[in-house]
N, C-alpha and C positions, 0 to 999 in steps of 0.2 A: 875143567887144567886145575893142576892141585895148585898153590904157591905159598902154602905153607906156613901162610902169617900164622903172627901169634900178637894176641887180642890181651891187654893186661884192665882194664875196664870197659863197659858197657849201662849203655845207656836209657832206654826204651820209651817214647810217648804217643800219643792215644789213645785211644777208644776202651769198649768192653773188647776188641777183639785181642789190643794187647794185652790187657788187664786178665786175660787168661780164661771168660765166661767161654763156653762151662765142663770146663776140665774140673769138674771138682775136686778139692779133696776130702777126708775123714774128718777134719773139723767146720766144717758149714766153706771153707775162704776158697779162693779159682789157685791154681798153676800156670796152665798155659804153656805155647808156643816160646813165650820171651821167657820166664823161668827154666823153661828145660833146657833151653838156646845156652844161657848163662851157666846154666851148671856143669856143661862140656865143655865150656869156655873155658871154666874155673879149672878143669879136672886139667887139660890141653896146660894151660898156665903152671902148672904147677909143674917146679924144676924135677931134676930127674934125681934119683937116689944120691949122693957123692957129689950133686954140684959145687962145684967153688964156691959161686958165689950167691948170697940167697933171692928170692925175687917177692918185690912182690906182692902183697899177696889179691889175689881178682878182685875188683870189686864191679858191682852193681844196684844201677835204681832203676828202678821200674815211674814212671810216673801216670801210668796208663791209668785215666780214669773212666768207666761203665755213662754212656750215653753222654758222653764228649760232644761236639758240633767241633769242625774245624776250624772255626776263628775262637771258642775257647782256646784252644788243644794249642792255637799258635800263640794266643794271651795271655796262658794260664804254665801251659806245659816248655816253651820250644827257648824261653829266655834262660830260665835255669836249668835247662835241660844242657845249653851252650856252653854256662861259664862250667857247668862242670869237669870239661874239656879230656872226654872220652876217648878211647882210642877205637868206639863203636859206636853209631847212634845210626834207629832205629826211628822210622817215621811210618805211620799207618793212621788217617783219618781220612773225614769226608763224606764215606757211606752213611755215617747216621745223616746226611745232610740230602744228601741225591733221594731217598728214603724217602721222605717226610713229602705227601701229598703237594706244595706248595714249597718250590725251590729255584734260585736263581744261580745254574749250573755254573755259569762266568765267573761271579760271585766266591763260588766256593774251591774252584781254580783258582783264583786269587789268593783267594787267604791260604791253601795250599801254599801254594808259592814265595808264599812271606811265611812260610813257616818254613819251609822246606831251605832257607836261605840263610833265615835266622840261625841254622841246626850248622847247614854247613863252613858261619862264616864261627862255630865252636873250635874246628877241626873236626880232624876225624873222620875213618870210614864211613858213611850216610850212607844207608839201605830205606828205601823206599818200595813197597810194593802195591801189586796187581790186586786187591782184592777178592777172593773164589767166591764167585756164586752159585748157590745153591740150584739141584734144578725145579723148577716149576712155573709160576704164573708170574709171580712175586720176579722172580728175574727177570722175564720178560718184559711185564711190563715197566721194568726200570733202565732195559740192556744200553738201552741211549745216553742216556742219563752218566751211568755206571762209566762205556766207554769211552763219553765228552773226559773226562774226569783223567781218566787212567791214557787218555791221549797227551793228555800236561803234562802230567806224571812223568811220562818218557820225556818229554822236553824237558824239564826241570833237574830230572837227572841229567841228560844229557851236559848241562849247564856247569853243575855241581862236582859231575866226572862221580856221580852217586850209582850204589846196584840199584838194579830193580827184580824182584823176586816175583815173577809171573802165576800169579796161583793164581786167576782167571782165568788164562788158558790151560789150567787145571782139569781131564775129566773125572779124577777120581776123585778131587773134593767137591765135583759138583753133587755128588754121588749121596743122596739123600740119609745114606746108612754114617755116611760122615757127619753128621750136621747131630744140636742134640734137638730136644721134644718142641722147643719158644723156636725153631726153624730158623735163627737168627743166627747164631755162633755155634762154633764149630765144637764135637764132642772130643772127651781125652786123645781119643785117634785118630784123630780130624790136625788136634794140636800139636801131635809128635810130627805128622806131619808135611806143616807147618815150621819146626823148629828145624826138623832133616833139611828142607829146602833153603831157607837162610843159611844153614851151615855149611849147604854147597855151594851157594852165591858169594860162599867168603872165600874161595877158596878150597876149603878143606875135603879132607878123604872121606866116598860116603863111608854111612853105614847099610841107607837100603834106598831101594830105589822109592822115593817119597810119592811120582806120581803110578805105580803098581795100583791099573784096576784090582776090588776087592772082588772075592770070588762068587760066581754067579749065586743067585738066590731067589728063589720064588717070590713071587711079589706078594703080598698083605692081600690075603679078602678084603670082599667087597668089606665085611662086617668090623675087620679089624680095622679099614682108613676110616671110617667111619666113625669110630672109636676113636679114634686118634683125634683127627679132627673136631670133635666137640671136646673133648680134655685142653687139645690144644688153643682154642676156642678161649673157655674157660679159667685157663693158666695162666696164661701169655696175650691173647691179641687184647682182650678185655683190658686187661690192669693197663695194655699199655695206648688202646684209644686213649683211658680214664687218665693217663697224664699227659697226652696229647691236646684233650681238650681243656686242661689246668693249666697248660703251663709248667708242667713240673718232671723233672727229668729222674732217668734209674742213678743218676748222679754224685744229685742235688746233698751238700749236704758231706762229700764220704771224699774222706783224703786219700789220697794215693798210696798204693802197697808200699811201693819202698820209695819214701820222696827224698833219701839224699843216698847220693857214690859211696858207699860203704865194703867193709870188707864177704865175702860170697864163700863160703864152705856148700858148696856144687854135692 
C-alpha cells in the first residue's frame, strides 16, 4: 500500500552490504543500494517548482564499513547514527558473524537486538533486513544460523515498530547472476533490486518488480565453471582465509564513506 511518505534524512549502518560492495564505480569506489535509495529519496524530497516554502535539503549519511561484525556495528556506528535523528535509519548486520566457522549465534542475536534498540531510541523509521542468500553449498551450510538470526530480526522489528525487508525469501536474489565474482556481494543489478525493495517497503510507488526472475539462460559449460572456480579461489577465497588466520579484516582502518549527515544531491 502506498503511504506517500516523505523523508528528509537517511542514515545507513552496517557492513559491506550497505557500504555498496560490489557495485563498483569508475573511480574504484562503491555505490550500492543505500546510495541508490538516497538518490531517489532526495529527488522525492525536492519541492515542486513554485512551491511557496523552502524545503530543507535532503541529508544522507552512510556509516557502514566492510568486514564489520555486529558487535562492532553496535559499538561504533549505532550511537552516532541514533544521535543524528534521521527520519529513516537502516540496519543490516550479523552475516559476517554467522558465516564464520565458529559462531555463537545467540550472542550475535543479542548484539543485533542491542544495535536495533540504540537506533530505535534515536527516533525515525527503522528498517531491518533479512539478507539475501546466493544459491549454492555455502548457503546450505549456514542456512540454520541465518534463519535463527532472521527469526530474531522479526522479533526485534515487532518490538520497535520497524519494517523488515525480506530479501532472503527472494528467488531472484538467489540467482548467481546477481552476485559479484567474489560470491559474497551483490553486483550492480542486485543492488538496484535491493534499493527498489526498500523503496517499496517504505510505501513508495513501485518503479519495477524487484523480485522478477532473470530471463532463462543456458548454464555455463564445465570448462567455464572450473575457470571461474579457480579465479574465485585465487582472487577472493585465499585472501579471505589469510585474513581469518591472521585476525585481520577488510575494514581495518577504513573510514565510513559518508560519516556525517550532510545534504545530498542525488
